[in-house]
N, C-alpha and C positions, 0 to 999 in steps of 0.2 A: 826200710829205710828210715834214717837218725832226721833229729831234730835239727832244724833250722841253726844257727849262729844268732846269742842275741841279738837287738838291734841297738844296744852301747858297742857292742865289740864291733856292730860292723861301721858308727858312727867314728871308731876310734883310729878304722882304718882309715874311710876316708879323710878326718881327719891331720889325722897325719902325712898324707901325701899331698892335703891341701897346703900343707905348711911346706912342700921341697921337699920331704923327704921323700929317696927312691919305693917305690912296692919291694923289693929284697932285701931293704932295712925294715919297713915297717913290718912286714912279713915275717920277719925276724922280733921285730920288739915284740907282736902279740902273738909269738907264737904260734903260728898259722900257715898255710899254703900261699907261695905269687900269687898262682891263680884266683883265691879265693880274695885278697886285696885287689890284681883287676877287677875279677866279676860284680866285687863290690863303689870300686870306682865309673867302671859304666851303665849299673843298675843305677847310681846318682845323676850320670848326665841323660840316660833316654830316659827317664822317670823320672826324675825328682826327689825319690824315693827309698831309704830301704827296706823297704818296709817284704819280709820273706812270700815267696809265693804257692798259694794254698797246697798242700801233700793230698788233701782226703781223692779219695775216687770221686768224680762226680757221678757215679751210678750210670753212665753209657754202656750199653752195653747192643749188641745183635737181640738178644731177648727181650730188651723194655718192652718194643714195641706190641710183643705176643703178651702181656700180660697177662691181661685181663680174658685173653684166648686162653690161655693156659689155663687160670682158673675156672673157666666155664669149662671145656673139657673136663678138668676133671669132677667136674660137681657133676655133669651129664654122667662122666663112668670114674667113681672111687677108685675103682680096680686095674687102673689102668699101670702098664709097667713103664719106666723110663723109657725102656729102648722102646718101646710103641710111640708112645709122647714126642720121642728124640726124632721115628720116622715121620708122624703126621705129621711134626715143623717142617720138616723138608718137602713131602706132600707139597702141605697145603700151601708155606708159606717159602719154598724154597729159601728155607733153613740150612746150613749143611752146621753145626755145630756137637762136641759133644756132651757125653750123657753125662758127663760130671758136671759140664754148665746148665745139664735142662735138672741136674739134683740140685743144684746151686739157688736156684729156681724156685723148686718145689720151697726148697727149708723155709724160707723168708715167711714166704701166704700160710705155713702152721703145715702143707702134709707132707706128711712123710709114709715111703715107701716100704718102710724097714718092717722087714716078718717077723711075725709074733707066732710063738707056737698054736693051736686050737688049744680052749681051752682058758689061758692066761690071758 
């Protein structure tokens, strides 16, 4: 996802429209789209500010509520495969998720099921 437009550009777009310049002319002068000028005008009217919305991931997902359960399950059975853990999530919590989602949950917890050759 790209970066939001700077506040200064947003303010200039709104200022031009407030001076009576058309949205099309303001967009041409600032080298932005007409939709951007329209959106900034609407944002200013509705919120009173031109601050961009946050673009980060809030961390919500299907597996957020079962993170502790997964940690406990993998601590009790360290050799548990991702496919088995995925099946257990479906059976015990009614969650239907892909094995890659479970893998992405395990990674930040410091759990990796990468196969290593014996003696290494």
